[in-house]
C-alpha positions as CSV (number, residue, x, y, z in Angstrom):
1,M,0.0,0.0,0.0
2,Q,1.4,3.4,-1.0
3,R,0.3,6.8,0.4
4,E,1.1,9.8,-1.8
5,N,0.2,13.5,-1.8
6,E,0.7,13.7,-5.6
7,A,-1.8,13.8,-8.4
8,V,-3.1,10.6,-9.9
9,P,-1.2,10.6,-13.3
10,P,2.4,10.4,-11.7
11,L,1.1,7.7,-9.3
12,V,-0.2,5.7,-12.2
13,E,3.0,6.1,-14.2
14,W,5.0,5.1,-11.1
15,F,3.1,1.8,-10.9
16,G,3.6,1.1,-14.7
17,L,-0.1,0.4,-15.1
18,Q,-2.1,-0.8,-18.1
19,D,-5.6,-0.4,-16.5
20,V,-6.9,1.7,-13.7
21,V,-9.9,0.0,-12.1
22,A,-11.1,2.8,-9.9
23,V,-10.0,6.3,-9.2
24,A,-11.5,8.4,-6.4
25,P,-12.3,12.1,-6.9
26,L,-9.3,14.3,-6.4
27,M,-8.3,14.5,-2.8
28,S,-5.2,15.8,-1.0
29,S,-4.0,12.3,-0.1
30,W,-4.1,9.0,-1.9
31,L,-4.0,5.3,-1.0
32,A,-2.9,3.0,-3.9
33,L,-3.4,-0.8,-3.8
34,P,-1.8,-2.9,-6.6
35,L,-4.1,-5.3,-8.3
36,G,-3.4,-8.5,-10.2
37,N,0.2,-9.6,-10.9
38,R,2.3,-7.0,-9.0
39,E,5.5,-8.0,-11.0
40,H,3.8,-7.0,-14.3
41,G,1.8,-4.1,-12.9
42,A,-1.6,-5.3,-14.0
43,G,-3.6,-2.6,-12.3
44,V,-4.1,-0.4,-9.2
45,L,-6.9,0.7,-7.0
46,V,-6.5,4.4,-6.1
47,L,-8.6,5.8,-3.2
48,G,-8.8,9.4,-2.0
49,V,-8.2,10.1,1.6
50,E,-9.2,13.3,3.4
51,A,-6.3,15.5,4.4
52,N,-4.7,14.7,7.8
53,A,-6.9,11.6,8.2
54,D,-5.6,9.3,10.9
55,L,-5.7,5.7,9.6
56,A,-6.3,2.9,12.1
57,P,-3.7,-0.1,12.3
58,W,-6.2,-2.5,10.7
59,T,-6.8,-0.2,7.7
60,E,-4.3,-2.0,5.5
61,N,-5.9,-5.4,6.1
62,A,-9.4,-3.9,5.4
63,L,-8.2,-2.3,2.2
64,A,-6.7,-5.6,1.1
65,V,-10.1,-7.3,1.5
66,L,-11.7,-4.4,-0.3
67,A,-9.3,-4.9,-3.3
68,E,-10.3,-8.5,-3.8
69,P,-13.5,-7.9,-5.8
70,F,-11.6,-5.3,-8.0
71,D,-8.9,-7.9,-8.4
72,A,-11.5,-10.4,-9.7
73,A,-13.1,-7.8,-11.9
74,L,-9.7,-6.9,-13.5
75,E,-9.0,-10.6,-14.2
76,K,-12.4,-11.1,-15.7
77,S,-12.0,-8.1,-17.9
78,K,-8.7,-9.5,-19.2
79,Q,-10.3,-12.8,-19.9
80,V,-13.1,-11.2,-21.8
81,H,-10.7,-9.2,-23.9
82,E,-8.7,-12.3,-24.7
83,L,-11.8,-14.2,-25.7
84,Q,-12.8,-11.4,-28.0
85,R,-9.3,-11.4,-29.6
86,L,-9.4,-15.1,-30.1
87,R,-13.0,-14.8,-31.6
88,H,-11.8,-12.2,-34.1
89,A,-8.8,-14.3,-35.0
90,A,-11.0,-17.4,-35.5
91,E,-13.3,-15.4,-37.8
92,A,-10.3,-14.1,-39.8
93,D,-9.1,-17.7,-40.2
94,R,-12.6,-18.8,-41.3
95,Q,-12.9,-16.0,-43.9
96,A,-9.4,-16.9,-45.2
97,A,-10.4,-20.5,-45.5
98,L,-13.5,-19.6,-47.4
99,A,-11.5,-17.5,-49.8
100,R,-8.9,-20.3,-50.2
101,L,-11.5,-23.0,-50.7
102,G,-13.7,-20.9,-52.9
103,R,-16.8,-21.5,-50.7
104,D,-19.7,-19.5,-49.3
105,S,-19.8,-21.7,-46.2
106,L,-17.5,-24.3,-44.7
107,T,-20.4,-26.7,-44.6
108,D,-21.1,-26.6,-48.3
109,T,-21.5,-30.0,-50.0
110,I,-18.2,-31.3,-51.3
111,V,-18.1,-31.6,-55.1
112,G,-17.6,-35.2,-56.0
113,C,-18.9,-36.7,-52.8
114,D,-21.3,-38.9,-54.7
115,A,-18.9,-39.8,-57.5
116,G,-15.1,-39.9,-57.4
117,L,-14.9,-39.2,-53.7
118,R,-17.7,-41.5,-52.7
119,Q,-15.4,-44.0,-50.9
120,V,-13.4,-41.2,-49.3
121,M,-16.6,-39.7,-47.9
122,E,-17.8,-43.1,-46.6
123,R,-14.6,-43.3,-44.6
124,V,-15.0,-39.7,-43.4
125,L,-18.5,-40.4,-42.1
126,L,-17.2,-43.5,-40.4
127,V,-14.4,-41.9,-38.5
128,A,-15.7,-38.3,-37.9
129,P,-17.9,-39.0,-34.8
130,S,-14.9,-40.5,-32.9
131,D,-11.7,-38.7,-31.7
132,M,-9.5,-41.1,-33.6
133,P,-6.5,-39.4,-35.3
134,V,-6.7,-39.3,-39.1
135,L,-3.9,-39.3,-41.7
136,I,-4.8,-38.1,-45.1
137,F,-2.6,-39.0,-48.1
138,G,-2.9,-37.1,-51.3
139,E,-1.0,-35.3,-54.0
140,T,-0.4,-31.5,-53.7
141,G,-3.6,-29.7,-54.6
142,S,-5.9,-32.7,-54.3
143,G,-8.1,-31.2,-51.6
144,K,-6.7,-32.6,-48.3
145,E,-7.8,-29.5,-46.3
146,V,-11.4,-29.9,-47.7
147,I,-11.5,-33.5,-46.4
148,A,-10.0,-32.5,-43.0
149,R,-12.7,-29.8,-42.6
150,A,-15.4,-32.4,-43.6
151,I,-14.2,-34.6,-40.7
152,H,-14.3,-31.6,-38.3
153,V,-17.8,-30.4,-39.2
154,R,-19.2,-33.9,-38.9
155,S,-17.6,-34.5,-35.5
156,R,-18.6,-33.7,-31.9
157,R,-16.0,-30.9,-32.0
158,A,-17.8,-29.0,-34.8
159,G,-18.5,-26.1,-32.4
160,G,-14.8,-25.7,-31.7
161,P,-12.0,-24.2,-33.8
162,F,-10.5,-25.8,-36.9
163,L,-6.9,-24.6,-37.4
164,R,-4.4,-25.6,-40.1
165,V,-0.7,-25.4,-39.7
166,N,1.7,-26.1,-42.5
167,C,4.6,-28.0,-40.8
168,G,6.8,-27.5,-43.8
169,A,6.5,-23.7,-43.8
170,I,7.8,-23.1,-40.3
171,A,11.5,-22.5,-39.6
172,P,12.9,-25.4,-37.4
173,E,14.0,-22.9,-34.7
174,L,10.4,-21.5,-34.5
175,L,8.5,-24.8,-34.4
176,D,8.3,-25.1,-30.6
177,S,7.0,-21.6,-30.3
178,E,4.5,-21.9,-33.1
179,L,3.1,-25.3,-32.0
180,F,3.2,-24.9,-28.2
181,G,3.5,-21.2,-27.6
182,H,6.0,-19.3,-25.4
183,E,6.1,-17.4,-22.1
184,K,6.9,-13.7,-21.9
185,G,10.6,-13.2,-21.9
186,A,11.4,-16.7,-23.1
187,F,13.7,-15.3,-25.7
188,T,14.6,-12.0,-27.4
189,G,11.5,-10.6,-28.9
190,A,9.1,-12.5,-26.7
191,T,7.4,-9.5,-25.3
192,A,4.2,-11.2,-24.3
193,L,2.8,-14.7,-23.6
194,R,1.8,-16.4,-26.9
195,R,-0.5,-19.4,-27.2
196,G,0.6,-21.9,-29.8
197,W,-1.5,-23.8,-32.3
198,F,-2.4,-26.6,-29.9
199,E,-3.8,-24.2,-27.3
200,R,-5.6,-22.1,-29.9
201,A,-7.2,-25.3,-31.3
202,A,-8.4,-26.6,-27.8
203,G,-11.8,-28.2,-28.0
204,G,-11.5,-28.4,-31.8
205,T,-9.4,-29.9,-34.6
206,L,-5.8,-29.2,-35.6
207,L,-4.8,-30.1,-39.1
208,L,-1.0,-30.8,-39.3
209,D,-0.5,-30.3,-43.0
210,E,2.8,-31.7,-44.6
211,I,3.6,-33.5,-41.3
212,A,6.3,-35.5,-43.1
213,E,8.4,-32.2,-43.1
214,L,8.7,-32.1,-39.3
215,P,12.3,-32.4,-38.2
216,P,13.2,-35.3,-35.8
217,P,13.3,-33.2,-32.6
218,A,9.8,-31.8,-33.3
219,Q,8.5,-35.3,-33.9
220,V,9.6,-36.3,-30.4
221,R,7.8,-33.3,-28.8
222,L,4.7,-33.9,-30.9
223,L,4.6,-37.6,-29.8
224,R,4.5,-36.6,-26.2
225,V,1.5,-34.3,-26.8
226,L,-0.3,-37.0,-28.6
227,Q,0.5,-39.5,-25.8
228,D,-0.7,-37.6,-22.7
229,G,-2.2,-34.4,-24.0
230,T,0.2,-32.1,-22.2
231,F,3.1,-29.8,-23.2
232,E,5.1,-26.9,-21.8
233,R,5.3,-23.5,-23.5
234,V,8.8,-22.4,-24.5
235,G,10.4,-20.8,-21.4
236,G,7.6,-22.2,-19.1
237,E,7.7,-24.7,-16.3
238,R,4.0,-25.5,-16.0
239,S,2.4,-28.3,-18.0
240,V,-0.5,-27.2,-20.1
241,R,-3.2,-29.8,-20.9
242,V,-5.3,-29.6,-24.0
243,S,-8.0,-31.6,-25.7
244,V,-7.4,-31.5,-29.5
245,R,-8.3,-33.8,-32.3
246,I,-5.4,-34.3,-34.7
247,V,-5.8,-34.7,-38.4
248,A,-2.5,-35.0,-40.3
249,A,-1.9,-34.8,-44.0
250,T,1.0,-35.4,-46.4
251,H,1.8,-35.9,-50.1
252,R,4.9,-37.9,-49.2
253,D,5.2,-41.7,-48.9
254,L,5.2,-41.8,-45.1
255,P,5.6,-45.6,-44.7
256,A,8.8,-45.4,-46.9
257,L,10.1,-42.5,-44.7
258,V,9.5,-44.7,-41.6
259,Q,11.4,-47.6,-43.2
260,A,14.2,-45.2,-44.1
261,G,14.4,-43.8,-40.5
262,A,13.4,-40.3,-41.5
263,F,10.1,-40.4,-39.6
264,R,9.5,-41.9,-36.2
265,E,7.7,-45.2,-36.3
266,D,6.0,-44.6,-32.9
267,L,4.7,-41.2,-34.2
268,W,3.4,-42.9,-37.3
269,Y,1.3,-45.3,-35.3
270,R,-0.1,-42.4,-33.3
271,I,-1.2,-40.3,-36.2
272,A,-2.3,-43.1,-38.6
273,G,-5.3,-44.2,-36.6
274,M,-7.5,-44.0,-39.7
275,P,-5.6,-43.5,-43.0
276,I,-7.6,-41.9,-45.9
277,V,-6.2,-41.9,-49.4
278,L,-7.4,-39.0,-51.5
279,P,-7.3,-40.0,-55.2
280,P,-5.7,-37.4,-57.7
281,L,-8.0,-35.6,-60.1
282,R,-6.8,-37.7,-63.1
283,E,-8.3,-40.8,-61.4
284,R,-11.7,-39.3,-60.9
285,R,-12.4,-37.5,-64.1
286,E,-16.2,-37.8,-63.5
287,D,-15.7,-34.9,-61.0
288,I,-14.1,-32.5,-63.5
289,A,-17.4,-31.2,-65.0
290,P,-19.0,-30.3,-61.6
291,L,-15.8,-28.9,-60.3
292,A,-15.3,-26.7,-63.4
293,D,-18.9,-25.4,-63.0
294,H,-18.2,-24.7,-59.3
295,F,-15.0,-22.8,-60.0
296,A,-16.6,-20.9,-62.9
297,R,-19.3,-19.6,-60.6
298,R,-16.7,-18.8,-57.9
299,A,-14.6,-16.9,-60.5
300,A,-17.6,-14.8,-61.6
301,R,-18.1,-13.7,-57.9
302,R,-14.5,-13.0,-57.3
303,F,-13.8,-11.0,-60.4
304,G,-17.2,-9.3,-60.8
305,L,-18.0,-11.1,-64.1
306,R,-21.2,-12.5,-65.6
307,P,-21.4,-16.2,-64.7
308,Q,-20.5,-18.5,-67.6
309,A,-20.8,-22.3,-67.5
310,P,-18.3,-24.4,-69.4
311,T,-19.5,-25.7,-72.7
312,A,-19.3,-29.3,-73.9
313,A,-16.2,-28.4,-75.9
314,D,-14.7,-26.9,-72.8
315,L,-15.4,-30.0,-70.8
316,A,-13.8,-32.2,-73.5
317,L,-10.6,-30.2,-73.2
318,L,-10.6,-30.3,-69.4
319,T,-11.3,-34.0,-69.3
320,A,-8.5,-34.8,-71.7
321,Y,-5.9,-32.9,-69.6
322,D,-3.8,-34.7,-67.1
323,W,-4.0,-32.2,-64.1
324,P,-0.6,-32.7,-62.4
325,G,-1.6,-29.9,-60.1
326,N,-5.0,-31.5,-59.3
327,I,-7.9,-29.4,-58.1
328,R,-5.8,-26.4,-57.3
329,E,-4.6,-26.3,-60.9
330,L,-8.1,-26.7,-62.3
331,A,-9.2,-23.8,-60.1
332,S,-6.4,-21.7,-61.5
333,V,-7.2,-22.6,-65.1
334,I,-10.9,-21.7,-64.7
335,D,-10.0,-18.4,-63.0
336,R,-7.7,-17.6,-65.9
337,A,-10.3,-18.7,-68.5
338,A,-12.9,-16.4,-66.8
339,I,-10.6,-13.4,-66.9
340,L,-9.6,-14.0,-70.5
341,G,-13.2,-14.4,-71.5
342,E,-14.2,-11.1,-69.8
343,G,-17.5,-12.4,-68.7
344,Q,-18.6,-13.3,-72.2
345,R,-17.4,-16.9,-72.2
346,L,-14.8,-19.2,-70.6
347,Q,-11.5,-19.2,-72.7
348,I,-10.6,-22.7,-71.7
349,A,-8.4,-23.5,-74.7
350,R,-6.4,-20.3,-74.3
351,S,-6.2,-20.9,-70.5
352,L,-4.8,-24.4,-71.0
353,G,-2.2,-23.1,-73.5
354,G,-4.1,-23.3,-76.8
355,P,-6.0,-26.0,-78.8
356,A,-2.8,-28.1,-79.2
357,S,-2.8,-28.9,-75.5
358,S,-6.2,-30.6,-75.8
359,G,-4.5,-33.7,-77.1
360,R,-2.0,-34.0,-74.2
361,S,-2.0,-37.5,-72.9
362,V,-2.2,-38.6,-69.3
363,G,1.1,-38.2,-67.6
364,Q,2.5,-35.4,-69.7
365,S,3.6,-32.2,-68.0
366,P,1.7,-29.0,-68.7
367,R,3.2,-26.0,-70.5
368,P,4.7,-23.3,-68.3
369,A,2.3,-20.8,-66.8
370,A,3.7,-18.0,-68.9
371,A,3.0,-19.9,-72.0
372,N,-0.5,-20.7,-70.9
373,A,-1.1,-17.0,-70.3
374,A,0.3,-15.9,-73.7
375,V,-2.1,-14.6,-76.3
376,S,-0.9,-13.9,-79.8
377,A,-1.5,-10.4,-81.2
378,D,-2.9,-11.9,-84.4
379,T,-5.6,-13.8,-82.5
380,V,-6.7,-10.6,-80.8
381,V,-6.8,-8.5,-83.9
382,V,-8.7,-11.1,-85.9
383,A,-11.3,-11.3,-83.2
384,G,-11.7,-7.5,-83.4
385,E,-10.9,-7.1,-79.7
386,L,-7.6,-5.1,-79.7
387,P,-7.4,-3.7,-76.2
388,T,-5.6,-0.5,-75.1
389,L,-2.1,-1.0,-73.8
390,D,-3.2,-0.5,-70.2
391,Q,-6.0,-3.0,-70.7
392,A,-3.6,-5.6,-72.1
393,V,-1.1,-5.0,-69.3
394,R,-3.8,-5.2,-66.7
395,R,-5.1,-8.5,-68.1
396,H,-1.6,-9.9,-68.3
397,I,-0.9,-9.1,-64.7
398,E,-4.3,-10.5,-63.6
399,V,-3.6,-13.7,-65.4
400,A,-0.2,-14.0,-63.6
401,L,-1.7,-13.2,-60.2
402,S,-4.4,-15.8,-60.8
403,A,-1.8,-18.4,-61.8
404,T,0.2,-17.6,-58.7
405,H,-2.7,-17.2,-56.3
406,G,-1.8,-13.6,-55.5
407,R,1.8,-14.3,-54.7
408,I,4.1,-11.5,-56.0
409,E,7.6,-12.4,-54.8
410,G,9.6,-15.6,-54.7
411,V,10.2,-18.5,-57.0
412,H,6.5,-19.0,-57.6
413,G,5.5,-15.4,-57.6
414,A,4.0,-13.3,-60.4
415,A,7.0,-11.1,-60.6
416,R,9.2,-14.1,-61.5
417,L,6.6,-15.3,-63.9
418,L,6.4,-12.0,-65.7
419,Q,10.2,-11.5,-65.4
420,V,10.0,-8.1,-63.7
421,N,11.2,-6.6,-60.4
422,P,8.6,-7.1,-57.7
423,H,8.7,-3.4,-56.8
424,T,8.1,-2.5,-60.5
425,L,5.1,-4.9,-60.6
426,R,3.6,-3.4,-57.4
427,A,3.9,0.1,-58.8
428,R,2.2,-0.9,-62.0
429,M,-0.6,-2.7,-60.1
430,R,-1.2,0.5,-58.0
431,K,-1.4,2.5,-61.2
432,L,-3.9,0.1,-62.8
433,G,-5.9,-0.4,-59.6
434,I,-5.2,-4.1,-59.3
435,D,-5.8,-5.6,-55.8
436,W,-3.5,-8.6,-55.4
437,A,-5.4,-9.8,-52.3
438,A,-8.4,-10.7,-54.4
439,Y,-6.4,-13.5,-56.0
440,R,-5.2,-15.1,-52.8
């Protein structure tokens, strides 16, 4: 307890406060009682005292009792603010997932559930009600996240969060902090307590995408969490218990990695409670037509175009193609076709790289994305659609952004595809009013 004859602001600054729970009207004397964690200066209760008041010996104990409800109120306020922050973060994750999956709702019917994905969905319905770990095998772009979400929304944890973490995209030195969180001051830059993916997914489902990319030390720590449901934050000494359902996914041959000693056998047994093999798009060609229609409608919404359904000729081209990039590549091709068609039609042939590509046999590689996006000047002039230079540049940039899912820099970025400096590309996009975020 501190008694001061100073004004309130210096007193508050002296305590290093973040919140002041109650401040009495200005008096000539003050009593200050710390609230919450004194070490971190969570709050203070400031009471005005009449000048020259004579305090009884038991006053300090009485004031300590008085501070208890304010202490509880401060702690409740902090909890409410944390819940609001987590709710906003979960909504942002949900909106990002909707944009990434091209859906209006995460409970939309999965395209192909009655055809090429029928056996997969039968297994999903079988395993979803339990808490058994699931391991999804599938090529890149085949829709592993869609299946993981289908498991979540059909489970008893549907009301909880669904979070996805790409294990291959996290630097090894940050894995512990990302997965399990860290305490304030655990390392340079750790200015506040941070909850990791496991805590944020508590009560729900955590998708560990590309789990085969986890380094051996991280595999050991993950195994412990799966075994007893507890872990310690980086820099912490207290065990944290969580209830999370694990769904793992990989495009790698995980059994072969186990045989080679690159992946722990005991971890394999933990995550592979129910394996689900997701077939590539070339093995379920009956799904190409409904998928193309779904992505065409999505492209119209995203780009503000008039909806155009693929024609029979378009579907023949799409069905003949090999789809090494699976559903992700199909979505990119339809987006590009919608932009090239400007809301009048879908330019499937041009989006795939021209009519010559329609005869590509199964197993052949596609043409480079830059070649797919190329449109000859002769073709445009003959069609009587010669655009202005700005229109042509804008369309070319939009095609590149669509092909790279809004990525600008890096090996797979639009700048590399267009062979320009990223800063130059951004400046041109600002001039033309192109929003790269719309393509992510």
